RONUDREN-141774 format. One line per field, with one value per residue: residue in one letter; y, x, z of N, C-alpha, C in turn. Coordinates in nm, 2 decimals, always signed. Example, Ala and Ser with C-alpha at 12.3 -4.5 7.8 and 13.67 -1.06 7.14 Angstrom:
2
type = [A/S]
n_Y = [-0.57/-0.22]
n_X = [+1.32/+1.28]
n_Z = [+0.78/+0.71]
ca_Y = [-0.45/-0.11]
ca_X = [+1.23/+1.37]
ca_Z = [+0.78/+0.71]
c_Y = [-0.33/+0.00]
c_X = [+1.32/+1.29]
c_Z = [+0.78/+0.79]
***
This chain:
199
type = [X/X/X/X/X/X/X/X/X/X/X/X/X/X/X/X/X/X/X/X/X/X/X/X/X/X/X/X/X/X/X/X/X/X/X/X/X/X/X/X/X/X/X/X/X/X/X/X/X/X/X/X/X/X/X/X/X/X/X/X/X/X/X/X/X/X/X/X/X/X/X/X/X/X/X/X/X/X/X/X/X/X/X/X/X/X/X/X/X/X/X/X/X/X/X/X/X/X/X/X/X/X/X/X/X/X/X/X/X/X/X/X/X/X/X/X/X/X/X/X/X/X/X/X/X/X/X/X/X/X/X/X/X/X/X/X/X/X/X/X/X/X/X/X/X/X/X/X/X/X/X/X/X/X/X/X/X/X/X/X/X/X/X/X/X/X/X/X/X/X/X/X/X/X/X/X/X/X/X/X/X/X/X/X/X/X/X/X/X/X/X/X/X/X/X/X/X/X/X]
n_Y = [+22.55/+22.71/+22.68/+22.50/+22.67/+22.83/+22.67/+22.50/+22.67/+22.77/+22.52/+22.40/+22.59/+22.57/+22.32/+22.32/+22.52/+22.39/+22.23/+22.05/+21.79/+21.74/+21.73/+21.47/+21.31/+21.30/+21.31/+21.16/+20.89/+20.69/+20.35/+20.11/+19.79/+19.64/+19.36/+19.23/+19.00/+18.72/+18.54/+18.35/+18.14/+17.89/+17.98/+18.19/+18.54/+18.85/+19.16/+19.43/+19.71/+19.98/+20.20/+20.52/+20.76/+21.08/+21.30/+21.58/+21.85/+21.79/+21.67/+21.45/+21.42/+21.34/+21.02/+21.08/+21.34/+21.68/+21.77/+21.64/+21.65/+21.63/+21.42/+21.12/+20.96/+20.61/+20.29/+19.99/+19.64/+19.32/+19.03/+18.69/+18.38/+18.25/+18.43/+18.71/+19.05/+19.23/+19.48/+19.82/+20.08/+20.41/+20.69/+20.97/+21.26/+21.58/+21.93/+22.16/+22.48/+22.54/+22.73/+22.80/+22.82/+22.94/+22.78/+22.54/+22.21/+21.86/+21.64/+21.40/+21.43/+21.45/+21.20/+20.90/+20.64/+20.34/+20.10/+19.75/+19.45/+19.12/+18.80/+18.46/+18.17/+17.85/+17.62/+17.67/+17.60/+17.57/+17.79/+18.05/+18.36/+18.59/+18.92/+19.14/+19.49/+19.83/+20.18/+20.46/+20.81/+21.17/+21.39/+21.69/+22.02/+22.34/+22.51/+22.38/+22.11/+21.77/+21.55/+21.28/+20.96/+20.61/+20.36/+20.06/+19.82/+19.56/+19.27/+18.99/+18.72/+18.46/+18.15/+17.92/+17.58/+17.50/+17.38/+17.51/+17.76/+18.11/+18.42/+18.72/+19.07/+19.35/+19.67/+20.02/+20.13/+20.02/+20.12/+20.35/+20.30/+20.25/+19.97/+19.90/+20.07/+20.18/+20.09/+19.94/+19.78/+19.88/+19.64/+19.42/+19.14/+18.82/+18.64/+18.37/+18.17/+17.95/+17.96/+18.07/+17.84/+17.71/+17.76]
n_X = [+0.56/+0.33/+0.10/+0.19/+0.35/+0.16/-0.02/+0.12/+0.24/+0.00/-0.12/+0.07/+0.08/-0.18/-0.20/-0.01/-0.14/-0.34/-0.51/-0.31/-0.39/-0.57/-0.39/-0.30/-0.49/-0.76/-1.01/-1.33/-1.37/-1.59/-1.65/-1.79/-1.84/-2.03/-2.15/-2.27/-2.39/-2.48/-2.29/-2.05/-1.99/-1.75/-1.53/-1.69/-1.80/-1.81/-1.94/-1.84/-1.90/-1.76/-1.85/-1.79/-1.77/-1.72/-1.65/-1.85/-1.84/-1.58/-1.37/-1.18/-0.88/-0.91/-0.87/-0.71/-0.56/-0.48/-0.22/+0.11/+0.21/-0.01/-0.20/-0.33/-0.65/-0.64/-0.75/-0.64/-0.63/-0.59/-0.62/-0.71/-0.55/-0.65/-0.84/-0.91/-0.86/-1.02/-1.10/-1.13/-1.34/-1.35/-1.53/-1.68/-1.49/-1.51/-1.46/-1.35/-1.28/-1.09/-1.09/-0.84/-0.69/-0.66/-0.68/-0.85/-0.93/-0.93/-1.16/-1.31/-1.62/-1.80/-1.94/-1.89/-1.86/-1.67/-1.61/-1.54/-1.44/-1.44/-1.30/-1.33/-1.14/-1.18/-1.13/-1.14/-1.19/-1.48/-1.59/-1.53/-1.37/-1.11/-1.10/-0.87/-0.81/-0.69/-0.74/-0.61/-0.58/-0.63/-0.77/-0.95/-1.08/-1.25/-1.06/-0.82/-0.59/-0.56/-0.31/-0.18/-0.35/-0.41/-0.65/-0.75/-0.95/-1.11/-1.30/-1.52/-1.59/-1.80/-1.76/-1.94/-2.06/-2.13/-2.39/-2.53/-2.77/-2.74/-2.80/-2.91/-2.81/-2.99/-2.90/-2.89/-2.64/-2.50/-2.61/-2.47/-2.23/-2.02/-1.96/-1.89/-1.68/-1.39/-1.06/-0.72/-0.65/-0.49/-0.32/-0.22/+0.01/-0.14/-0.23/-0.16/-0.35/-0.51/-0.79/-1.00/-1.07/-1.40/-1.59]
n_Z = [+10.77/+10.88/+11.03/+11.23/+11.38/+11.48/+11.63/+11.82/+12.03/+12.15/+12.21/+12.39/+12.59/+12.68/+12.78/+13.00/+13.15/+13.26/+13.54/+13.78/+13.84/+13.62/+13.42/+13.42/+13.32/+13.44/+13.34/+13.29/+13.11/+12.94/+12.84/+12.62/+12.50/+12.23/+12.06/+11.75/+11.78/+12.00/+12.02/+11.82/+11.53/+11.45/+11.18/+11.12/+11.13/+11.31/+11.40/+11.60/+11.81/+11.97/+12.20/+12.30/+12.56/+12.67/+12.95/+13.00/+12.78/+12.68/+12.41/+12.17/+11.98/+11.64/+11.46/+11.26/+11.28/+11.18/+11.21/+11.27/+11.52/+11.69/+11.92/+11.80/+11.82/+11.87/+11.83/+11.94/+11.90/+12.04/+11.94/+12.03/+11.97/+11.66/+11.60/+11.38/+11.32/+11.07/+10.99/+11.09/+11.19/+11.21/+11.34/+11.15/+11.14/+11.30/+11.25/+11.45/+11.62/+11.88/+12.19/+12.27/+12.04/+11.70/+11.49/+11.31/+11.43/+11.39/+11.52/+11.74/+11.89/+12.21/+12.24/+12.08/+11.82/+11.76/+11.52/+11.46/+11.27/+11.33/+11.25/+11.26/+11.30/+11.12/+11.24/+11.51/+11.86/+12.04/+12.31/+12.57/+12.46/+12.53/+12.43/+12.39/+12.42/+12.36/+12.42/+12.28/+12.35/+12.35/+12.55/+12.53/+12.61/+12.56/+12.66/+12.74/+12.70/+12.81/+12.94/+12.71/+12.71/+12.80/+12.77/+12.90/+12.75/+12.76/+12.64/+12.61/+12.40/+12.29/+12.13/+11.96/+11.87/+11.53/+11.53/+11.72/+11.76/+11.69/+11.85/+11.71/+11.77/+11.81/+11.79/+11.79/+11.76/+11.57/+11.34/+11.30/+11.20/+10.93/+10.78/+10.54/+10.47/+10.63/+10.76/+10.76/+11.07/+11.37/+11.50/+11.75/+11.80/+11.79/+12.09/+12.33/+12.57/+12.34/+12.40/+12.67/+12.91/+12.96/+13.26]
ca_Y = [+22.49/+22.82/+22.62/+22.45/+22.78/+22.90/+22.59/+22.45/+22.75/+22.77/+22.39/+22.38/+22.68/+22.52/+22.19/+22.37/+22.60/+22.30/+22.20/+21.94/+21.66/+21.73/+21.69/+21.34/+21.24/+21.26/+21.31/+21.03/+20.82/+20.56/+20.27/+19.99/+19.70/+19.57/+19.28/+19.22/+18.86/+18.69/+18.43/+18.34/+18.01/+17.88/+18.01/+18.30/+18.67/+18.92/+19.31/+19.48/+19.85/+20.05/+20.33/+20.60/+20.88/+21.17/+21.40/+21.69/+21.96/+21.73/+21.59/+21.40/+21.43/+21.22/+20.92/+21.14/+21.49/+21.75/+21.80/+21.53/+21.67/+21.60/+21.27/+21.07/+20.85/+20.48/+20.16/+19.86/+19.52/+19.21/+18.92/+18.57/+18.30/+18.20/+18.54/+18.81/+19.18/+19.26/+19.61/+19.91/+20.19/+20.53/+20.78/+21.08/+21.36/+21.71/+22.04/+22.27/+22.57/+22.55/+22.86/+22.82/+22.83/+23.00/+22.69/+22.43/+22.08/+21.73/+21.58/+21.33/+21.50/+21.39/+21.06/+20.85/+20.49/+20.28/+19.97/+19.64/+19.33/+19.01/+18.68/+18.34/+18.05/+17.74/+17.51/+17.71/+17.53/+17.64/+17.85/+18.20/+18.41/+18.73/+19.01/+19.26/+19.62/+19.95/+20.30/+20.58/+20.93/+21.29/+21.46/+21.84/+22.10/+22.46/+22.59/+22.31/+21.96/+21.68/+21.46/+21.16/+20.85/+20.48/+20.29/+19.90/+19.79/+19.42/+19.21/+18.84/+18.68/+18.32/+18.07/+17.80/+17.49/+17.53/+17.34/+17.59/+17.89/+18.24/+18.53/+18.85/+19.18/+19.47/+19.79/+20.13/+20.18/+19.96/+20.20/+20.47/+20.25/+20.21/+19.86/+19.90/+20.15/+20.14/+20.08/+19.84/+19.81/+19.87/+19.51/+19.36/+19.00/+18.73/+18.59/+18.24/+18.04/+17.96/+18.00/+18.05/+17.72/+17.74/+17.73]
ca_X = [+0.46/+0.28/+0.00/+0.26/+0.39/+0.04/-0.10/+0.20/+0.24/-0.14/-0.15/+0.16/+0.03/-0.31/-0.17/+0.05/-0.23/-0.45/-0.48/-0.21/-0.47/-0.63/-0.29/-0.28/-0.61/-0.87/-1.14/-1.39/-1.40/-1.67/-1.65/-1.88/-1.84/-2.15/-2.14/-2.40/-2.45/-2.44/-2.19/-2.01/-1.95/-1.61/-1.54/-1.78/-1.75/-1.90/-1.91/-1.84/-1.91/-1.70/-1.91/-1.69/-1.84/-1.64/-1.71/-1.92/-1.75/-1.45/-1.36/-1.05/-0.84/-0.96/-0.77/-0.62/-0.54/-0.43/-0.08/+0.18/+0.23/-0.13/-0.21/-0.45/-0.72/-0.63/-0.79/-0.55/-0.69/-0.50/-0.71/-0.66/-0.51/-0.78/-0.93/-0.84/-0.94/-1.00/-1.14/-1.16/-1.41/-1.36/-1.64/-1.64/-1.43/-1.56/-1.36/-1.37/-1.18/-1.10/-1.06/-0.69/-0.62/-0.74/-0.67/-0.94/-0.87/-1.00/-1.18/-1.44/-1.68/-1.82/-1.99/-1.87/-1.85/-1.58/-1.65/-1.44/-1.49/-1.37/-1.32/-1.29/-1.08/-1.28/-1.09/-1.14/-1.27/-1.59/-1.55/-1.53/-1.24/-1.10/-1.07/-0.81/-0.80/-0.66/-0.78/-0.51/-0.65/-0.59/-0.89/-0.94/-1.20/-1.23/-0.96/-0.69/-0.58/-0.50/-0.20/-0.24/-0.38/-0.44/-0.74/-0.77/-1.10/-1.12/-1.43/-1.53/-1.68/-1.82/-1.76/-2.02/-2.06/-2.22/-2.52/-2.60/-2.82/-2.68/-2.90/-2.86/-2.83/-3.04/-2.85/-2.88/-2.50/-2.45/-2.66/-2.39/-2.09/-2.02/-1.87/-1.83/-1.56/-1.30/-0.92/-0.64/-0.64/-0.37/-0.34/-0.10/+0.02/-0.22/-0.18/-0.21/-0.38/-0.62/-0.93/-1.02/-1.16/-1.53/-1.57]
ca_Z = [+10.86/+10.96/+11.13/+11.35/+11.47/+11.54/+11.71/+11.92/+12.15/+12.22/+12.27/+12.50/+12.70/+12.73/+12.86/+13.12/+13.23/+13.32/+13.67/+13.78/+13.83/+13.49/+13.32/+13.43/+13.26/+13.53/+13.26/+13.29/+12.97/+12.96/+12.71/+12.62/+12.38/+12.20/+11.96/+11.68/+11.80/+12.14/+11.99/+11.68/+11.49/+11.38/+11.05/+11.10/+11.17/+11.40/+11.41/+11.73/+11.83/+12.09/+12.23/+12.39/+12.61/+12.76/+13.03/+12.94/+12.72/+12.62/+12.28/+12.16/+11.85/+11.56/+11.43/+11.16/+11.31/+11.07/+11.23/+11.31/+11.67/+11.77/+11.95/+11.73/+11.88/+11.82/+11.89/+11.92/+11.94/+12.05/+11.93/+12.08/+11.85/+11.59/+11.56/+11.30/+11.30/+10.94/+10.97/+11.20/+11.13/+11.29/+11.29/+11.07/+11.23/+11.29/+11.25/+11.54/+11.65/+12.03/+12.24/+12.28/+11.91/+11.60/+11.38/+11.32/+11.46/+11.35/+11.65/+11.77/+11.99/+12.35/+12.23/+11.94/+11.81/+11.66/+11.47/+11.42/+11.22/+11.38/+11.18/+11.34/+11.22/+11.10/+11.33/+11.65/+11.96/+12.12/+12.44/+12.57/+12.43/+12.57/+12.32/+12.46/+12.34/+12.43/+12.34/+12.31/+12.31/+12.42/+12.57/+12.54/+12.61/+12.48/+12.72/+12.76/+12.66/+12.91/+12.88/+12.65/+12.81/+12.73/+12.86/+12.86/+12.72/+12.72/+12.64/+12.60/+12.29/+12.29/+12.01/+11.98/+11.76/+11.43/+11.55/+11.82/+11.71/+11.73/+11.86/+11.66/+11.87/+11.75/+11.86/+11.70/+11.74/+11.45/+11.23/+11.28/+11.15/+10.78/+10.78/+10.40/+10.46/+10.72/+10.73/+10.82/+11.20/+11.45/+11.58/+11.82/+11.76/+11.87/+12.22/+12.38/+12.51/+12.23/+12.45/+12.81/+12.93/+13.03/+13.40]
c_Y = [+22.62/+22.78/+22.56/+22.55/+22.84/+22.81/+22.55/+22.54/+22.75/+22.63/+22.36/+22.46/+22.63/+22.40/+22.24/+22.45/+22.51/+22.26/+22.06/+21.80/+21.64/+21.68/+21.55/+21.25/+21.21/+21.28/+21.17/+20.99/+20.68/+20.49/+20.15/+19.92/+19.64/+19.49/+19.26/+19.08/+18.82/+18.57/+18.43/+18.19/+18.00/+17.90/+18.14/+18.43/+18.75/+19.07/+19.34/+19.65/+19.89/+20.18/+20.40/+20.73/+20.95/+21.24/+21.52/+21.80/+21.91/+21.67/+21.53/+21.42/+21.31/+21.13/+20.97/+21.29/+21.55/+21.78/+21.67/+21.53/+21.65/+21.46/+21.22/+20.97/+20.71/+20.37/+20.04/+19.75/+19.41/+19.09/+18.79/+18.49/+18.25/+18.31/+18.65/+18.93/+19.23/+19.41/+19.69/+20.04/+20.30/+20.62/+20.90/+21.20/+21.49/+21.82/+22.14/+22.36/+22.60/+22.69/+22.90/+22.83/+22.89/+22.90/+22.58/+22.30/+21.97/+21.65/+21.48/+21.39/+21.40/+21.24/+21.01/+20.70/+20.45/+20.13/+19.87/+19.53/+19.22/+18.87/+18.57/+18.22/+17.93/+17.63/+17.55/+17.64/+17.62/+17.68/+17.99/+18.25/+18.56/+18.81/+19.13/+19.38/+19.73/+20.07/+20.41/+20.71/+21.05/+21.37/+21.62/+21.90/+22.23/+22.54/+22.51/+22.17/+21.89/+21.61/+21.34/+21.05/+20.73/+20.41/+20.15/+19.88/+19.65/+19.37/+19.06/+18.82/+18.51/+18.25/+17.94/+17.71/+17.53/+17.49/+17.41/+17.72/+18.00/+18.34/+18.66/+18.97/+19.31/+19.59/+19.90/+20.18/+20.14/+20.04/+20.32/+20.42/+20.20/+20.10/+19.83/+19.98/+20.09/+20.14/+19.96/+19.87/+19.81/+19.75/+19.46/+19.20/+18.92/+18.67/+18.45/+18.26/+18.06/+18.00/+17.99/+17.94/+17.77/+17.69/+17.60]
c_X = [+0.41/+0.18/+0.07/+0.30/+0.28/-0.02/-0.01/+0.20/+0.11/-0.16/-0.06/+0.12/-0.09/-0.29/-0.11/-0.04/-0.34/-0.41/-0.39/-0.29/-0.52/-0.52/-0.27/-0.40/-0.72/-1.01/-1.20/-1.43/-1.47/-1.66/-1.74/-1.87/-1.98/-2.11/-2.27/-2.46/-2.41/-2.34/-2.15/-1.98/-1.81/-1.63/-1.63/-1.72/-1.85/-1.84/-1.93/-1.84/-1.86/-1.76/-1.82/-1.77/-1.74/-1.72/-1.75/-1.82/-1.62/-1.47/-1.21/-1.01/-0.88/-0.84/-0.67/-0.61/-0.46/-0.27/-0.02/+0.20/+0.11/-0.14/-0.34/-0.51/-0.70/-0.68/-0.70/-0.61/-0.59/-0.59/-0.64/-0.63/-0.65/-0.87/-0.85/-0.93/-0.92/-1.02/-1.16/-1.22/-1.42/-1.47/-1.58/-1.60/-1.51/-1.45/-1.42/-1.26/-1.19/-1.06/-0.92/-0.61/-0.71/-0.74/-0.75/-0.88/-0.98/-1.03/-1.31/-1.50/-1.72/-1.86/-1.96/-1.85/-1.75/-1.61/-1.52/-1.51/-1.39/-1.40/-1.27/-1.25/-1.18/-1.25/-1.09/-1.23/-1.37/-1.54/-1.55/-1.38/-1.23/-1.03/-1.01/-0.79/-0.75/-0.70/-0.69/-0.58/-0.59/-0.72/-0.86/-1.08/-1.17/-1.10/-0.82/-0.70/-0.52/-0.39/-0.25/-0.25/-0.42/-0.54/-0.76/-0.92/-1.12/-1.27/-1.42/-1.63/-1.68/-1.82/-1.85/-2.03/-2.16/-2.36/-2.60/-2.64/-2.76/-2.80/-2.84/-2.90/-2.86/-3.00/-2.84/-2.74/-2.45/-2.50/-2.56/-2.24/-2.11/-1.92/-1.83/-1.71/-1.45/-1.14/-0.84/-0.62/-0.51/-0.39/-0.21/-0.11/-0.08/-0.15/-0.24/-0.27/-0.49/-0.76/-0.91/-1.12/-1.29/-1.52/-1.66]
c_Z = [+10.95/+11.06/+11.25/+11.44/+11.54/+11.65/+11.83/+12.04/+12.22/+12.29/+12.40/+12.63/+12.76/+12.83/+13.00/+13.22/+13.30/+13.46/+13.68/+13.77/+13.71/+13.39/+13.32/+13.40/+13.35/+13.47/+13.27/+13.14/+12.99/+12.82/+12.74/+12.49/+12.36/+12.07/+11.88/+11.70/+11.94/+12.12/+11.84/+11.66/+11.44/+11.24/+11.01/+11.12/+11.25/+11.39/+11.56/+11.73/+11.96/+12.10/+12.34/+12.43/+12.70/+12.85/+12.95/+12.89/+12.67/+12.48/+12.28/+12.02/+11.77/+11.54/+11.33/+11.18/+11.19/+11.09/+11.30/+11.47/+11.75/+11.79/+11.89/+11.83/+11.81/+11.89/+11.85/+11.97/+11.93/+12.05/+11.98/+11.94/+11.79/+11.56/+11.47/+11.29/+11.16/+10.91/+11.09/+11.12/+11.22/+11.25/+11.21/+11.16/+11.21/+11.31/+11.34/+11.57/+11.81/+12.07/+12.25/+12.16/+11.81/+11.47/+11.41/+11.35/+11.43/+11.48/+11.63/+11.90/+12.12/+12.33/+12.09/+11.94/+11.71/+11.63/+11.43/+11.37/+11.27/+11.30/+11.27/+11.26/+11.23/+11.20/+11.49/+11.73/+12.02/+12.26/+12.44/+12.54/+12.48/+12.45/+12.39/+12.37/+12.42/+12.34/+12.38/+12.26/+12.39/+12.44/+12.59/+12.56/+12.54/+12.54/+12.73/+12.72/+12.78/+12.85/+12.82/+12.75/+12.73/+12.82/+12.81/+12.86/+12.68/+12.71/+12.61/+12.49/+12.30/+12.15/+12.05/+11.86/+11.65/+11.44/+11.65/+11.75/+11.78/+11.74/+11.81/+11.76/+11.79/+11.82/+11.77/+11.69/+11.62/+11.32/+11.20/+11.23/+11.01/+10.77/+10.64/+10.38/+10.56/+10.68/+10.79/+10.97/+11.25/+11.54/+11.62/+11.77/+11.85/+11.99/+12.24/+12.51/+12.40/+12.28/+12.60/+12.83/+13.00/+13.18/+13.43]
***
């Protein structure tokens, strides 16, 4: 593992050299959920896009970094009972060589999009449902890496009767996601209650 010996000292020194506040993840990470429809019918499916924006000059490791000791970016979704996450689509990674190492690293740059596909059970009752999720990541710039962090990124999706029309959402974020690809998601066990009752 020649790469291990070359990267770890640089990465460790880079983290230790960072300001104390930066080591605890004070980089601003903006997130926004977008669904491709304003609601979903029982028995239907919906695509969602999570847009992630980092502070300027920062990046994160990709979901499949080249070395085991690097912290991958992982989106974990906890669907409510009656929902199934069938697919997660990470963006294509870029290879960069940071200033603290001479070994290229697989990363997502400052702004990227992750896609998921949600399927709804046919017997699910109409109402708003909470989609809970967490994004695990480690942010770095060209000089140092911050400590790994986890951000909670919940959203709400409405299920409506089959007789109610659904409005489609035209957002360019979906043009950047290959829903024909993807991988098995990191998904926590479904939670109760079945749905949040309308107010």
